[in-house]
Backbone bond lengths (Angstrom), bond angles and torsions (degrees), N, CA, C in turn:
res aa  C-N    CA-C-N  psi(-1)  N-CA   C-N-CA  omega(-1)  CA-C   N-CA-C  phi
1 M - - - 1.426 - - 1.502 103.68 -
2 S 1.414 109.36 143.02 1.490 118.76 -178.07 1.602 112.94 -98.12
3 L 1.226 114.91 153.43 1.420 122.41 -178.96 1.598 105.87 -69.96
4 K 1.419 117.01 133.70 1.435 121.12 178.62 1.481 105.55 -97.69
5 I 1.402 120.04 126.11 1.405 124.85 -174.87 1.544 101.81 -123.64
6 G 1.381 110.51 124.55 1.498 114.08 -175.19 1.556 110.89 -119.15
7 V 1.388 108.74 150.32 1.379 118.42 -175.45 1.533 110.58 -130.72
8 P 1.341 122.34 97.55 1.477 122.45 179.26 1.589 111.54 -80.59
9 A 1.187 119.56 153.65 1.435 121.57 169.29 1.474 115.46 -59.53
10 E 1.348 117.04 141.26 1.430 117.81 174.21 1.469 112.29 -78.71
11 T 1.378 117.64 138.08 1.382 117.34 -176.24 1.442 116.91 -120.61
12 H 1.340 118.83 4.23 1.458 123.45 168.00 1.498 115.56 -64.00
13 P 1.263 115.66 130.17 1.442 119.41 178.84 1.533 115.63 -50.77
14 G 1.348 120.67 130.61 1.426 122.81 -177.46 1.523 121.80 75.51
15 E 1.485 112.76 -2.72 1.477 115.90 173.50 1.443 116.91 -74.72
16 R 1.281 116.18 121.06 1.476 118.68 -177.26 1.414 111.06 -113.62
17 R 1.313 120.72 -9.98 1.577 121.82 -177.91 1.496 109.56 -79.19
18 I 1.303 116.93 156.37 1.318 124.24 172.59 1.589 111.73 -125.07
19 P 1.212 121.48 150.28 1.518 120.25 -174.46 1.553 114.48 -76.10
20 V 1.319 114.77 -15.14 1.588 117.86 176.71 1.498 110.42 -147.25
21 V 1.355 113.72 146.66 1.464 119.02 174.71 1.441 114.09 -110.34
22 P 1.336 121.88 166.09 1.517 120.34 -173.46 1.469 112.83 -54.66
23 D 1.296 123.40 -41.93 1.536 125.61 -176.21 1.658 102.53 -59.08
24 V 1.228 122.00 -45.45 1.511 123.06 -179.30 1.492 113.07 -67.80
25 V 1.308 113.60 -38.08 1.338 111.75 175.24 1.556 120.83 -62.04
26 K 1.417 112.91 -38.22 1.441 121.70 165.15 1.529 114.79 -51.16
27 K 1.409 112.57 -43.71 1.489 113.11 -179.02 1.434 111.77 -68.58
28 Y 1.273 118.51 -39.29 1.634 119.83 175.31 1.587 109.65 -60.16
29 Q 1.322 109.85 -41.82 1.506 110.68 179.75 1.542 114.81 -67.30
30 G 1.401 111.21 -30.77 1.621 114.70 177.59 1.557 105.41 -69.35
31 L 1.316 120.63 -27.34 1.388 121.38 -179.89 1.555 114.41 -80.58
32 G 1.393 111.18 0.98 1.486 118.96 -174.81 1.452 118.70 88.75
33 A 1.312 120.21 5.82 1.507 116.42 176.76 1.586 109.24 -82.18
34 H 1.309 107.87 158.95 1.577 119.35 177.96 1.415 104.09 -106.04
35 V 1.288 123.24 119.79 1.478 131.93 -177.16 1.629 107.33 -104.63
36 M 1.353 106.52 129.80 1.503 112.63 179.35 1.474 103.97 -130.29
37 M 1.401 117.72 136.14 1.453 124.60 -179.53 1.621 111.23 -129.94
38 Q 1.202 110.83 148.77 1.475 116.18 174.30 1.477 108.70 -73.27
39 V 1.344 119.75 145.05 1.430 120.95 -175.39 1.565 111.53 -62.76
40 G 1.253 111.38 131.00 1.590 118.24 -179.92 1.577 113.82 76.97
41 A 1.318 114.79 11.80 1.437 114.74 177.70 1.569 116.30 -59.32
42 G 1.346 119.18 -27.69 1.284 122.28 179.48 1.502 118.14 -93.33
43 V 1.270 114.90 -9.83 1.418 119.66 178.14 1.485 121.21 -51.75
44 P 1.335 117.65 -44.69 1.485 115.41 175.06 1.391 117.72 -64.58
45 A 1.236 123.84 -17.66 1.557 129.20 167.73 1.433 114.88 -94.67
46 H 1.382 116.73 13.17 1.480 125.75 172.99 1.548 113.44 66.28
47 F 1.423 112.76 41.06 1.464 120.67 178.86 1.618 96.56 -122.04
48 R 1.407 114.22 125.65 1.455 117.84 175.85 1.479 110.27 -86.97
49 N 1.322 119.59 157.20 1.478 123.87 -179.23 1.422 109.56 -44.56
50 E 1.268 119.35 -43.57 1.516 126.92 -174.20 1.625 110.53 -59.24
51 A 1.284 117.37 -29.86 1.499 123.41 175.96 1.444 113.58 -58.02
52 F 1.381 119.57 -24.52 1.480 124.32 -173.29 1.601 104.98 -105.02
53 A 1.381 113.69 73.75 1.319 116.26 -179.11 1.553 114.79 -65.25
54 E 1.345 115.97 145.31 1.513 122.43 -173.87 1.526 118.91 50.73
55 V 1.307 113.84 29.69 1.485 116.29 165.68 1.408 112.60 -94.38
56 S 1.270 121.45 143.45 1.426 125.36 175.12 1.538 108.11 -75.50
57 V 1.224 122.23 125.74 1.511 126.79 -174.53 1.595 103.78 -102.95
58 V 1.320 115.17 125.94 1.434 124.83 172.39 1.551 111.91 -109.18
59 D 1.335 113.27 154.64 1.570 111.37 -179.23 1.518 116.95 -90.66
60 D 1.283 117.20 -6.51 1.634 115.71 -179.17 1.563 103.97 -147.32
61 A 1.301 107.54 155.70 1.476 124.44 178.16 1.467 115.17 -59.96
62 L 1.401 113.71 -39.26 1.505 115.24 -177.79 1.518 110.58 -70.60
63 S 1.354 118.64 -22.80 1.416 113.94 171.45 1.486 115.16 -70.34
64 V 1.337 115.15 -31.88 1.532 117.76 179.75 1.521 105.79 -72.70
65 F 1.334 122.15 -43.57 1.409 122.33 176.36 1.460 119.61 -59.76
66 G 1.410 108.18 -35.14 1.600 117.26 -177.57 1.583 112.95 -79.02
67 E 1.312 116.71 -21.79 1.480 121.26 -170.15 1.456 110.43 -104.95
68 A 1.356 122.41 -40.61 1.391 127.69 -168.86 1.500 113.43 -75.24
69 E 1.338 115.93 143.48 1.495 118.76 178.08 1.426 109.02 -90.90
70 V 1.354 116.71 -24.84 1.573 121.74 172.03 1.618 103.10 -130.59
71 V 1.372 111.69 127.03 1.457 119.41 176.83 1.552 104.99 -115.71
72 L 1.401 107.12 130.08 1.555 115.96 -179.54 1.472 106.02 -105.73
73 C 1.279 115.67 135.96 1.470 120.22 179.00 1.563 107.42 -150.34
74 V 1.368 109.64 168.95 1.456 115.71 -176.62 1.662 106.36 -109.65
75 Q 1.354 111.44 -52.27 1.395 111.87 177.66 1.584 110.09 -104.52
76 P 1.405 118.11 159.34 1.404 118.67 -175.74 1.554 115.04 -60.65
77 P 1.336 115.55 133.22 1.434 116.55 -171.78 1.671 108.60 -77.82
78 T 1.226 115.79 171.30 1.503 120.22 -179.00 1.533 106.91 -75.38
79 T 1.305 109.87 158.26 1.546 114.42 178.14 1.509 110.77 -60.99
80 A 1.287 126.68 -33.89 1.341 132.27 175.93 1.450 110.91 -68.30
81 S 1.283 123.67 -31.19 1.535 125.11 171.16 1.450 111.04 -65.68
82 I 1.485 116.61 -50.74 1.366 126.71 176.75 1.593 113.60 -54.68
83 A 1.350 111.71 -45.82 1.461 115.27 176.78 1.523 117.80 -63.96
84 A 1.471 114.80 -20.14 1.408 120.88 177.14 1.546 117.89 -79.08
85 M 1.432 110.11 -13.50 1.428 120.69 -176.78 1.538 109.56 -59.94
86 K 1.356 122.01 139.25 1.509 117.71 175.57 1.442 103.60 -85.14
87 P 1.446 113.22 155.93 1.469 124.66 -178.01 1.486 110.13 -56.49
88 G 1.360 114.59 132.75 1.509 118.22 179.42 1.547 114.81 98.99
89 S 1.338 112.33 -20.45 1.518 115.88 -178.57 1.442 112.66 -66.63
90 V 1.344 121.94 164.40 1.459 126.44 -179.98 1.486 109.05 -130.66
91 L 1.364 109.78 140.07 1.461 120.64 173.23 1.433 115.92 -107.34
92 L 1.405 115.70 121.42 1.430 115.55 179.11 1.545 107.16 -120.56
93 G 1.373 116.88 137.94 1.384 125.62 178.08 1.328 110.93 176.30
94 M 1.392 118.01 -171.05 1.421 128.50 -179.84 1.549 104.00 -100.83
95 L 1.359 108.90 87.11 1.448 116.07 -178.61 1.462 111.95 -86.49
């Protein structure tokens, strides 16, 4: 079974950074990880959804937080997002 890495869209006003770029996603996938992203997560950083090949796209952040074993973020997530994380999952970001 592969590791599930999740990338929710950043929601803080003015935030344009994303925690992972397409080249890094390919490296994760090459190591056997399954990467999932919230639709439009890369747009603020000028990456279209198509730039993230073979990534599972989900409609909402709570799906990312609820399904991923590792969640990557830039800004601190909401308490509701943290509460949606499954037991044993890990949050990595600039908190």
